[in-house]
N, CA, C and O atoms as a GROMACS GRO file, in nm:
protein
  436
    1MET      N    1   6.788  -5.682 -23.208
    1MET     CA    2   6.902  -5.585 -23.236
    1MET      C    3   6.939  -5.516 -23.107
    1MET      O    4   6.851  -5.457 -23.043
    2SER      N    5   7.060  -5.519 -23.068
    2SER     CA    6   7.099  -5.442 -22.941
    2SER      C    7   7.143  -5.308 -22.984
    2SER      O    8   7.194  -5.289 -23.094
    3HIS      N    9   7.122  -5.209 -22.893
    3HIS     CA   10   7.168  -5.083 -22.921
    3HIS      C   11   7.264  -5.044 -22.806
    3HIS      O   12   7.227  -5.042 -22.689
    4SER      N   13   7.382  -5.014 -22.844
    4SER     CA   14   7.485  -4.972 -22.742
    4SER      C   15   7.508  -4.816 -22.763
    4SER      O   16   7.519  -4.763 -22.873
    5SER      N   17   7.515  -4.753 -22.644
    5SER     CA   18   7.536  -4.609 -22.650
    5SER      C   19   7.676  -4.579 -22.600
    5SER      O   20   7.731  -4.644 -22.511
    6HIS      N   21   7.729  -4.478 -22.661
    6HIS     CA   22   7.867  -4.430 -22.614
    6HIS      C   23   7.861  -4.300 -22.557
    6HIS      O   24   7.787  -4.212 -22.601
    7LYS      N   25   7.946  -4.286 -22.451
    7LYS     CA   26   7.949  -4.158 -22.379
    7LYS      C   27   8.031  -4.052 -22.465
    7LYS      O   28   8.098  -4.085 -22.562
    8ILE      N   29   8.018  -3.927 -22.422
    8ILE     CA   30   8.082  -3.818 -22.486
    8ILE      C   31   8.154  -3.745 -22.383
    8ILE      O   32   8.102  -3.727 -22.273
    9ALA      N   33   8.277  -3.701 -22.412
    9ALA     CA   34   8.366  -3.630 -22.319
    9ALA      C   35   8.422  -3.511 -22.379
    9ALA      O   36   8.424  -3.500 -22.502
   10ALA      N   37   8.470  -3.414 -22.295
   10ALA     CA   38   8.538  -3.300 -22.340
   10ALA      C   39   8.660  -3.278 -22.242
   10ALA      O   40   8.651  -3.282 -22.119
   11ILE      N   41   8.777  -3.256 -22.315
   11ILE     CA   42   8.897  -3.246 -22.235
   11ILE      C   43   8.964  -3.105 -22.264
   11ILE      O   44   8.974  -3.065 -22.380
   12GLY      N   45   9.006  -3.036 -22.162
   12GLY     CA   46   9.072  -2.910 -22.183
   12GLY      C   47   9.076  -2.832 -22.052
   12GLY      O   48   9.053  -2.886 -21.944
   13ASP      N   49   9.107  -2.702 -22.066
   13ASP     CA   50   9.116  -2.619 -21.944
   13ASP      C   51   8.969  -2.603 -21.898
   13ASP      O   52   8.875  -2.621 -21.975
   14LYS      N   53   8.957  -2.568 -21.766
   14LYS     CA   54   8.828  -2.572 -21.703
   14LYS      C   55   8.731  -2.472 -21.778
   14LYS      O   56   8.616  -2.509 -21.802
   15ASP      N   57   8.774  -2.349 -21.814
   15ASP     CA   58   8.684  -2.258 -21.881
   15ASP      C   59   8.633  -2.305 -22.017
   15ASP      O   60   8.521  -2.273 -22.058
   16SER      N   61   8.719  -2.381 -22.084
   16SER     CA   62   8.682  -2.428 -22.223
   16SER      C   63   8.587  -2.545 -22.216
   16SER      O   64   8.505  -2.560 -22.307
   17VAL      N   65   8.592  -2.629 -22.115
   17VAL     CA   66   8.504  -2.748 -22.112
   17VAL      C   67   8.390  -2.741 -22.020
   17VAL      O   68   8.302  -2.827 -22.031
   18LEU      N   69   8.381  -2.649 -21.929
   18LEU     CA   70   8.272  -2.633 -21.836
   18LEU      C   71   8.131  -2.627 -21.907
   18LEU      O   72   8.034  -2.688 -21.861
   19VAL      N   73   8.125  -2.555 -22.014
   19VAL     CA   74   8.000  -2.537 -22.088
   19VAL      C   75   7.947  -2.674 -22.137
   19VAL      O   76   7.826  -2.691 -22.148
   20PHE      N   77   8.036  -2.771 -22.167
   20PHE     CA   78   7.984  -2.900 -22.212
   20PHE      C   79   7.908  -2.972 -22.102
   20PHE      O   80   7.817  -3.049 -22.132
   21ASN      N   81   7.941  -2.950 -21.983
   21ASN     CA   82   7.871  -3.012 -21.869
   21ASN      C   83   7.723  -2.983 -21.865
   21ASN      O   84   7.644  -3.063 -21.815
   22ALA      N   85   7.683  -2.867 -21.918
   22ALA     CA   86   7.547  -2.823 -21.925
   22ALA      C   87   7.463  -2.910 -22.009
   22ALA      O   88   7.344  -2.924 -21.983
   23VAL      N   89   7.525  -2.973 -22.115
   23VAL     CA   90   7.448  -3.055 -22.212
   23VAL      C   91   7.476  -3.205 -22.191
   23VAL      O   92   7.452  -3.289 -22.278
   24GLY      N   93   7.527  -3.233 -22.072
   24GLY     CA   94   7.539  -3.377 -22.036
   24GLY      C   95   7.672  -3.452 -22.081
   24GLY      O   96   7.686  -3.574 -22.072
   25VAL      N   97   7.768  -3.366 -22.131
   25VAL     CA   98   7.893  -3.422 -22.168
   25VAL      C   99   7.984  -3.434 -22.037
   25VAL      O  100   7.986  -3.344 -21.954
   26ASP      N  101   8.051  -3.542 -22.027
   26ASP     CA  102   8.149  -3.560 -21.921
   26ASP      C  103   8.266  -3.475 -21.947
   26ASP      O  104   8.318  -3.474 -22.058
   27ILE      N  105   8.312  -3.396 -21.842
   27ILE     CA  106   8.430  -3.304 -21.868
   27ILE      C  107   8.548  -3.347 -21.782
   27ILE      O  108   8.535  -3.394 -21.668
   28PHE      N  109   8.662  -3.330 -21.842
   28PHE     CA  110   8.791  -3.361 -21.782
   28PHE      C  111   8.882  -3.250 -21.805
   28PHE      O  112   8.906  -3.210 -21.919
   29THR      N  113   8.939  -3.194 -21.693
   29THR     CA  114   9.025  -3.082 -21.708
   29THR      C  115   9.169  -3.141 -21.719
   29THR      O  116   9.208  -3.237 -21.652
   30ALA      N  117   9.239  -3.078 -21.807
   30ALA     CA  118   9.383  -3.115 -21.836
   30ALA      C  119   9.462  -2.989 -21.858
   30ALA      O  120   9.424  -2.911 -21.946
   31GLU      N  121   9.565  -2.962 -21.787
   31GLU     CA  122   9.640  -2.846 -21.812
   31GLU      C  123   9.774  -2.874 -21.881
   31GLU      O  124   9.847  -2.783 -21.919
   32THR      N  125   9.804  -3.009 -21.897
   32THR     CA  126   9.926  -3.043 -21.963
   32THR      C  127   9.900  -3.147 -22.073
   32THR      O  128   9.799  -3.217 -22.066
   33PRO      N  129   9.988  -3.158 -22.175
   33PRO     CA  130   9.963  -3.258 -22.274
   33PRO      C  131   9.972  -3.402 -22.213
   33PRO      O  132   9.898  -3.488 -22.258
   34GLN      N  133  10.056  -3.429 -22.118
   34GLN     CA  134  10.060  -3.561 -22.064
   34GLN      C  135   9.933  -3.599 -21.987
   34GLN      O  136   9.892  -3.715 -21.988
   35ILE      N  137   9.872  -3.504 -21.922
   35ILE     CA  138   9.743  -3.531 -21.858
   35ILE      C  139   9.642  -3.566 -21.957
   35ILE      O  140   9.568  -3.663 -21.940
   36ALA      N  141   9.635  -3.484 -22.070
   36ALA     CA  142   9.538  -3.508 -22.174
   36ALA      C  143   9.558  -3.642 -22.236
   36ALA      O  144   9.461  -3.711 -22.266
   37ASP      N  145   9.684  -3.682 -22.258
   37ASP     CA  146   9.716  -3.803 -22.316
   37ASP      C  147   9.670  -3.921 -22.224
   37ASP      O  148   9.623  -4.022 -22.275
   38ASP      N  149   9.682  -3.911 -22.102
   38ASP     CA  150   9.645  -4.013 -22.006
   38ASP      C  151   9.496  -4.026 -22.003
   38ASP      O  152   9.440  -4.136 -21.995
   39ILE      N  153   9.430  -3.904 -22.011
   39ILE     CA  154   9.280  -3.912 -22.006
   39ILE      C  155   9.224  -3.974 -22.129
   39ILE      O  156   9.133  -4.057 -22.121
   40ILE      N  157   9.276  -3.937 -22.243
   40ILE     CA  158   9.229  -4.005 -22.376
   40ILE      C  159   9.246  -4.156 -22.366
   40ILE      O  160   9.154  -4.231 -22.397
   41GLU      N  161   9.364  -4.201 -22.323
   41GLU     CA  162   9.383  -4.351 -22.316
   41GLU      C  163   9.279  -4.413 -22.225
   41GLU      O  164   9.222  -4.517 -22.257
   42LYS      N  165   9.252  -4.351 -22.111
   42LYS     CA  166   9.151  -4.400 -22.014
   42LYS      C  167   9.011  -4.405 -22.079
   42LYS      O  168   8.944  -4.508 -22.079
   43LEU      N  169   8.973  -4.292 -22.132
   43LEU     CA  170   8.838  -4.282 -22.196
   43LEU      C  171   8.819  -4.377 -22.308
   43LEU      O  172   8.708  -4.427 -22.328
   44ALA      N  173   8.922  -4.405 -22.382
   44ALA     CA  174   8.907  -4.498 -22.493
   44ALA      C  175   8.878  -4.642 -22.449
   44ALA      O  176   8.832  -4.728 -22.524
   45LYS      N  177   8.907  -4.658 -22.328
   45LYS     CA  178   8.887  -4.801 -22.269
   45LYS      C  179   8.744  -4.805 -22.199
   45LYS      O  180   8.696  -4.910 -22.158
   46GLU      N  181   8.683  -4.686 -22.189
   46GLU     CA  182   8.560  -4.677 -22.105
   46GLU      C  183   8.434  -4.643 -22.194
   46GLU      O  184   8.339  -4.578 -22.148
   47ALA      N  185   8.438  -4.689 -22.322
   47ALA     CA  186   8.318  -4.675 -22.408
   47ALA      C  187   8.281  -4.530 -22.440
   47ALA      O  188   8.164  -4.498 -22.461
   48TYR      N  189   8.375  -4.448 -22.443
   48TYR     CA  190   8.350  -4.313 -22.495
   48TYR      C  191   8.358  -4.314 -22.651
   48TYR      O  192   8.455  -4.362 -22.711
   49GLY      N  193   8.249  -4.257 -22.715
   49GLY     CA  194   8.249  -4.260 -22.861
   49GLY      C  195   8.298  -4.134 -22.920
   49GLY      O  196   8.350  -4.138 -23.032
   50VAL      N  197   8.285  -4.019 -22.855
   50VAL     CA  198   8.332  -3.895 -22.903
   50VAL      C  199   8.408  -3.823 -22.790
   50VAL      O  200   8.361  -3.820 -22.676
   51ILE      N  201   8.522  -3.766 -22.821
   51ILE     CA  202   8.600  -3.701 -22.726
   51ILE      C  203   8.642  -3.562 -22.798
   51ILE      O  204   8.714  -3.558 -22.897
   52PHE      N  205   8.586  -3.449 -22.733
   52PHE     CA  206   8.626  -3.320 -22.775
   52PHE      C  207   8.750  -3.285 -22.694
   52PHE      O  208   8.759  -3.319 -22.576
   53ILE      N  209   8.848  -3.215 -22.760
   53ILE     CA  210   8.972  -3.172 -22.699
   53ILE      C  211   9.002  -3.043 -22.750
   53ILE      O  212   8.987  -3.019 -22.870
   54THR      N  213   9.049  -2.950 -22.660
   54THR     CA  214   9.082  -2.814 -22.703
   54THR      C  215   9.191  -2.828 -22.808
   54THR      O  216   9.272  -2.920 -22.803
   55GLU      N  217   9.192  -2.738 -22.902
   55GLU     CA  218   9.293  -2.726 -23.005
   55GLU      C  219   9.434  -2.710 -22.947
   55GLU      O  220   9.530  -2.764 -23.002
   56THR      N  221   9.447  -2.642 -22.846
   56THR     CA  222   9.577  -2.617 -22.784
   56THR      C  223   9.639  -2.747 -22.729
   56THR      O  224   9.759  -2.771 -22.744
   57LEU      N  225   9.558  -2.827 -22.668
   57LEU     CA  226   9.606  -2.959 -22.620
   57LEU      C  227   9.626  -3.050 -22.737
   57LEU      O  228   9.727  -3.119 -22.745
   58ALA      N  229   9.533  -3.051 -22.829
   58ALA     CA  230   9.539  -3.150 -22.943
   58ALA      C  231   9.666  -3.127 -23.024
   58ALA      O  232   9.726  -3.222 -23.075
   59SER      N  233   9.705  -2.999 -23.037
   59SER     CA  234   9.828  -2.973 -23.123
   59SER      C  235   9.953  -3.019 -23.052
   59SER      O  236  10.058  -3.034 -23.116
   60GLN      N  237   9.947  -3.043 -22.917
   60GLN     CA  238  10.065  -3.090 -22.847
   60GLN      C  239  10.073  -3.233 -22.828
   60GLN      O  240  10.170  -3.282 -22.771
   61ILE      N  241   9.967  -3.312 -22.877
   61ILE     CA  242   9.979  -3.462 -22.870
   61ILE      C  243   9.943  -3.523 -23.004
   61ILE      O  244   9.854  -3.608 -23.009
   62PRO      N  245  10.004  -3.485 -23.104
   62PRO     CA  246   9.965  -3.534 -23.236
   62PRO      C  247   9.992  -3.691 -23.252
   62PRO      O  248   9.919  -3.755 -23.327
   63ASN      N  249  10.080  -3.745 -23.190
   63ASN     CA  250  10.110  -3.882 -23.203
   63ASN      C  251   9.991  -3.970 -23.133
   63ASN      O  252   9.956  -4.077 -23.182
   64THR      N  253   9.938  -3.919 -23.024
   64THR     CA  254   9.826  -3.991 -22.957
   64THR      C  255   9.705  -3.979 -23.046
   64THR      O  256   9.632  -4.077 -23.060
   65LEU      N  257   9.677  -3.860 -23.107
   65LEU     CA  258   9.560  -3.844 -23.193
   65LEU      C  259   9.578  -3.924 -23.319
   65LEU      O  260   9.479  -3.981 -23.366
   66GLN      N  261   9.689  -3.934 -23.375
   66GLN     CA  262   9.717  -4.013 -23.497
   66GLN      C  263   9.694  -4.159 -23.470
   66GLN      O  264   9.652  -4.232 -23.560
   67SER      N  265   9.721  -4.207 -23.346
   67SER     CA  266   9.711  -4.349 -23.325
   67SER      C  267   9.555  -4.386 -23.312
   67SER      O  268   9.521  -4.505 -23.315
   68PHE      N  269   9.465  -4.288 -23.298
   68PHE     CA  270   9.328  -4.313 -23.287
   68PHE      C  271   9.258  -4.299 -23.427
   68PHE      O  272   9.143  -4.339 -23.443
   69LYS      N  273   9.331  -4.242 -23.525
   69LYS     CA  274   9.261  -4.222 -23.653
   69LYS      C  275   9.221  -4.342 -23.729
   69LYS      O  276   9.129  -4.343 -23.810
   70SER      N  277   9.300  -4.451 -23.696
   70SER     CA  278   9.266  -4.580 -23.776
   70SER      C  279   9.155  -4.660 -23.691
   70SER      O  280   9.112  -4.766 -23.736
   71ARG      N  281   9.113  -4.612 -23.576
   71ARG     CA  282   9.015  -4.686 -23.504
   71ARG      C  283   8.883  -4.620 -23.521
   71ARG      O  284   8.874  -4.498 -23.539
   72PRO      N  285   8.774  -4.704 -23.517
   72PRO     CA  286   8.643  -4.640 -23.544
   72PRO      C  287   8.600  -4.555 -23.424
   72PRO      O  288   8.533  -4.454 -23.442
   73LEU      N  289   8.638  -4.595 -23.303
   73LEU     CA  290   8.604  -4.517 -23.178
   73LEU      C  291   8.712  -4.520 -23.085
   73LEU      O  292   8.787  -4.617 -23.074
   74PRO      N  293   8.723  -4.414 -23.016
   74PRO     CA  294   8.653  -4.288 -23.013
   74PRO      C  295   8.691  -4.189 -23.127
   74PRO      O  296   8.804  -4.188 -23.175
   75VAL      N  297   8.603  -4.115 -23.163
   75VAL     CA  298   8.626  -4.002 -23.261
   75VAL      C  299   8.680  -3.884 -23.171
   75VAL      O  300   8.614  -3.843 -23.075
   76ILE      N  301   8.797  -3.832 -23.201
   76ILE     CA  302   8.852  -3.724 -23.129
   76ILE      C  303   8.852  -3.602 -23.208
   76ILE      O  304   8.914  -3.594 -23.314
   77LEU      N  305   8.776  -3.494 -23.154
   77LEU     CA  306   8.755  -3.378 -23.233
   77LEU      C  307   8.811  -3.248 -23.164
   77LEU      O  308   8.768  -3.210 -23.056
   78PRO      N  309   8.903  -3.187 -23.227
   78PRO     CA  310   8.964  -3.062 -23.164
   78PRO      C  311   8.858  -2.949 -23.165
   78PRO      O  312   8.781  -2.936 -23.260
   79ILE      N  313   8.858  -2.871 -23.060
   79ILE     CA  314   8.762  -2.762 -23.055
   79ILE      C  315   8.844  -2.634 -23.009
   79ILE      O  316   8.946  -2.650 -22.943
   80PRO      N  317   8.801  -2.509 -23.042
   80PRO     CA  318   8.870  -2.393 -22.999
   80PRO      C  319   8.857  -2.386 -22.842
   80PRO      O  320   8.764  -2.440 -22.783
   81SER      N  321   8.953  -2.317 -22.781
   81SER     CA  322   8.951  -2.296 -22.634
   81SER      C  323   8.861  -2.178 -22.602
   81SER      O  324   8.827  -2.103 -22.694
   82ALA      N  325   8.823  -2.158 -22.486
   82ALA     CA  326   8.734  -2.057 -22.439
   82ALA      C  327   8.803  -1.917 -22.458
   82ALA      O  328   8.734  -1.817 -22.473
   83SER      N  329   8.940  -1.912 -22.458
   83SER     CA  330   9.017  -1.797 -22.464
   83SER      C  331   9.012  -1.738 -22.608
   83SER      O  332   9.053  -1.625 -22.632
   84GLY      N  333   8.961  -1.818 -22.701
   84GLY     CA  334   8.950  -1.779 -22.839
   84GLY      C  335   9.074  -1.800 -22.918
   84GLY      O  336   9.085  -1.764 -23.034
   85GLU      N  337   9.174  -1.865 -22.847
   85GLU     CA  338   9.295  -1.896 -22.918
   85GLU      C  339   9.261  -2.007 -23.022
   85GLU      O  340   9.193  -2.104 -22.988
   86CYS      N  341   9.309  -1.991 -23.149
   86CYS     CA  342   9.284  -2.090 -23.252
   86CYS      C  343   9.406  -2.108 -23.333
   86CYS      O  344   9.442  -2.023 -23.415
   87ALA      N  345   9.473  -2.221 -23.311
   87ALA     CA  346   9.606  -2.240 -23.369
   87ALA      C  347   9.590  -2.296 -23.522
   87ALA      O  348   9.688  -2.320 -23.593
   88GLY      N  349   9.456  -2.314 -23.563
   88GLY     CA  350   9.438  -2.367 -23.693
   88GLY      C  351   9.459  -2.512 -23.702
   88GLY      O  352   9.456  -2.569 -23.811
   89TYR      N  353   9.481  -2.575 -23.588
   89TYR     CA  354   9.510  -2.728 -23.581
   89TYR      C  355   9.387  -2.803 -23.628
   89TYR      O  356   9.401  -2.894 -23.711
   90ALA      N  357   9.267  -2.770 -23.579
   90ALA     CA  358   9.152  -2.850 -23.619
   90ALA      C  359   9.128  -2.835 -23.774
   90ALA      O  360   9.105  -2.935 -23.842
   91ARG      N  361   9.132  -2.712 -23.826
   91ARG     CA  362   9.109  -2.695 -23.966
   91ARG      C  363   9.213  -2.765 -24.058
   91ARG      O  364   9.181  -2.824 -24.161
   92GLU      N  365   9.334  -2.754 -24.014
   92GLU     CA  366   9.445  -2.821 -24.087
   92GLU      C  367   9.428  -2.976 -24.094
   92GLU      O  368   9.442  -3.040 -24.198
   93ASN      N  369   9.399  -3.026 -23.982
   93ASN     CA  370   9.380  -3.173 -23.970
   93ASN      C  371   9.250  -3.224 -24.038
   93ASN      O  372   9.252  -3.331 -24.099
   94LEU      N  373   9.142  -3.151 -24.030
   94LEU     CA  374   9.017  -3.180 -24.101
   94LEU      C  375   9.046  -3.187 -24.252
   94LEU      O  376   9.007  -3.280 -24.322
   95SER      N  377   9.115  -3.088 -24.295
   95SER     CA  378   9.139  -3.073 -24.439
   95SER      C  379   9.228  -3.190 -24.488
   95SER      O  380   9.210  -3.243 -24.598
   96LYS      N  381   9.324  -3.229 -24.400
   96LYS     CA  382   9.417  -3.345 -24.439
   96LYS      C  383   9.338  -3.473 -24.440
   96LYS      O  384   9.364  -3.558 -24.525
   97ASP      N  385   9.237  -3.492 -24.346
   97ASP     CA  386   9.156  -3.617 -24.335
   97ASP      C  387   9.058  -3.629 -24.457
   97ASP      O  388   9.038  -3.737 -24.512
   98VAL      N  389   9.000  -3.511 -24.495
   98VAL     CA  390   8.914  -3.515 -24.616
   98VAL      C  391   8.997  -3.539 -24.738
   98VAL      O  392   8.955  -3.616 -24.824
   99GLU      N  393   9.116  -3.476 -24.751
   99GLU     CA  394   9.200  -3.500 -24.864
   99GLU      C  395   9.229  -3.648 -24.878
   99GLU      O  396   9.217  -3.707 -24.986
  100LYS      N  397   9.272  -3.710 -24.756
  100LYS     CA  398   9.306  -3.853 -24.763
  100LYS      C  399   9.182  -3.935 -24.810
  100LYS      O  400   9.193  -4.030 -24.888
  101ALA      N  401   9.066  -3.894 -24.760
  101ALA     CA  402   8.946  -3.977 -24.788
  101ALA      C  403   8.905  -3.969 -24.930
  101ALA      O  404   8.867  -4.068 -24.992
  102VAL      N  405   8.912  -3.844 -24.983
  102VAL     CA  406   8.854  -3.827 -25.118
  102VAL      C  407   8.960  -3.807 -25.232
  102VAL      O  408   8.931  -3.807 -25.352
  103GLY      N  409   9.086  -3.789 -25.183
  103GLY     CA  410   9.198  -3.784 -25.281
  103GLY      C  411   9.205  -3.640 -25.342
  103GLY      O  412   9.273  -3.624 -25.443
  104ALA      N  413   9.142  -3.539 -25.287
  104ALA     CA  414   9.163  -3.405 -25.339
  104ALA      C  415   9.162  -3.308 -25.226
  104ALA      O  416   9.103  -3.334 -25.122
  105SER      N  417   9.226  -3.197 -25.245
  105SER     CA  418   9.228  -3.093 -25.147
  105SER      C  419   9.099  -3.013 -25.141
  105SER      O  420   9.041  -2.990 -25.247
  106ILE      N  421   9.051  -2.969 -25.030
  106ILE     CA  422   8.932  -2.900 -25.029
  106ILE      C  423   8.942  -2.748 -24.992
  106ILE      O  424   8.847  -2.671 -24.998
  107GLY      N  425   9.066  -2.713 -24.953
  107GLY     CA  426   9.093  -2.571 -24.916
  107GLY      C  427   9.173  -2.501 -25.010
  107GLY      O  428   9.216  -2.554 -25.113
  108ASN      N  429   9.195  -2.380 -24.976
  108ASN     CA  430   9.286  -2.294 -25.052
  108ASN      C  431   9.433  -2.331 -25.012
  108ASN      O  432   9.465  -2.341 -24.894
  109THR      N  433   9.515  -2.349 -25.109
  109THR     CA  434   9.657  -2.385 -25.072
  109THR      C  435   9.745  -2.276 -25.100
  109THR      O  436   9.866  -2.287 -25.077
   0.00000   0.00000   0.00000
């Protein structure tokens, strides 16, 4: 049995992703949605299994993220930014994904 490993990346502003470097995650800074989009496309081709992206950027590239939902890898997970800004994007999309998977809403509506 062969064991393949996938790399992990974090995309966002420098302050938000720098902490990930301390635990061995590859970090990529992106200040614009277009840069984030380009990085995700590149990482998807380079055996990355998990990509963390700041909520702010994730909310600006919904079409890109949607295109990866039907693929097994990479898993793209929105995270809050270091500034503490939280647009609710991660929570809203997690709720939608769970609702789609189980056929029932899990949050307060």
